[in-house]
N, C-alpha and C positions, 0 to 999 in steps of 0.2 A: 411577733405573731407570725404563725405560719398562714399558708394561704387559706386553710379552713378556720382561721382565727383562734387555733390553740396556741397558747403560750410556748415560747422557746426560750431555753436557757442553755448557755454554753460554759464550758470551763475546762479545767486541765490541771496538770501538775505544774510544778515550779520551773522545770526545764523545758517544758513543751513537747516532750517525747509522747506524751499521752494526752488526748483532748476528747472531750465528750460533747454531745448535744442531746438535750432532753425535750421532747415536744409533747406538750400536755400539762395538765395540772400537777403539781408537785402535791405529795401527801404531807402529813403533819412534820413539822420541823421540830427536833428535840436536841436536848444536851444529855449525853450520858457520863455519869460520874464513875462508873464501875471501874474497878482496877484494870480489867482487861482492856477497856477503852483508854484509860489513861496511858497505858503502856504502849498501845497500838499508836496513839498519836504523839506520844512524847510529851504530853501536855496534861493540864489539870483536869480536862474533860474532853469528850468528843462532840462536837456539834455535827448533827446529821439531819438529812432530810430525806423522806421516802419518795422514791420514784415509781412505786407500785401504781400501775395503772396509766403510766405515761410511757412514752417510747424513749428508750435509752439506746443511743448509737455511739460507739467509740469512733471518732473521725480521724484520729491519728494515733496509731499504736494501740496498745492494750495493757490493762494492768497486770501485774503478776500477783498471785495469790498465796496467801498463808492461812493455813487452817488453824484458827485460834482456839477453836472448842469443836465438840462433836456436832454442834449445829452452825458454826458461823465460820465463813471465809472472808478475809479482809484483803482488799486489793489496794495495791500501792504501785507507783511508777518504778519499773525495774531500773531506771537510769538514775533518778535523784531521790527516790524513796519517799516521795509525797503521799500520804495516806489519801485514798481516794474512795474506797467502797466498805460497806459493811453488808454482807449477803448472808441472810438467814432464811429459814424455811418460809417465812411470809413475805419476802422481797428483798429489794436492794434499797440501801440507803447510800447517798453520796455525801461526802464531806463538804459542809457548808462553805468553808474557806476556799475550796477548789473552784467554786463558780466564779464566773468572770464578775459578777455583781452580787457578792455576798449580802449586801446590805439590804436587799429586797427579800431576804429569806430569814423570817423571824422566828426563833424557837418559841414553842408553845408550852412546852412541859419539860421537866428534868427527871431522868430516870437514874437508877443506881445510886440514889442519894446515900446509902449506908457507907459508901466509900468516898464521899465528898470530901475533899481536903478542908481542914478547919478554917483555913483563911480565904477561901474563894469568895465568899460573900462581902468580905472587907476590902477586895481589891479596888472596887470603885472609890474608896475613901483615900487610897494612896495619892501622893501628888503626881501629876501628870505633866510631861513635857514632849514637846515636838521632837522628831529624830535629830534635827540639826542643833538642837539645844546642847547635845552632848559633845560637841567639837572640841572642847577644852580637854576632855579625857579620851576622846576617840578621834584624834585628828585625822585618821584615814578617811572619815566621811567626807572631807572636803573635796576629794577626787574619785569618790565612789562611782564606780560604773556598774549597773546592774545587768547581768546576763540572764535574768529571770524572764520567762516569756510573757508578753504583754497580756492584759486582760481582754482579749479578743482574739478570733481565729486569724491565723495567718496562712498564706498559700504554702509556705515552707518555713521550717525552724530546724536549726538556726539558720539565721539569713546567710546568703552567700557572702564570702569575704569580699571586700572593696579592693579593686586593684589599684 
């Protein structure tokens, strides 16, 4: 919470070059299945939350934008490509997965269902395994070192090299 008791959310891209801070209540969270969102996220759908009415600040770097239609700009990290924003005439939406704590942002509606991939609703029925359960076929997991930015703000990123 901020000093005036408004909620505060932080997040950013995978590499840490772009970070954001949102102060104030988030709007409706949604999932969009339209083909444009599928391509923009390289995924089955785009999970987004409106920040209209809240204060959005870029605290490290800024997104680069691609005009995906006559009404929409999509922001992404210019270094690692992480999808970050959906900007339309009615405001800005942020990618839910880019928040430091995405579990607290629950989608309330699905849009663009005409392009929904036919198997999306059956994904929860697929068998599920922890990441490390794949070590027999992905032995590189045993000594994997993540270079991904942590899910919190840092004074600088990447960290200084140790001497």
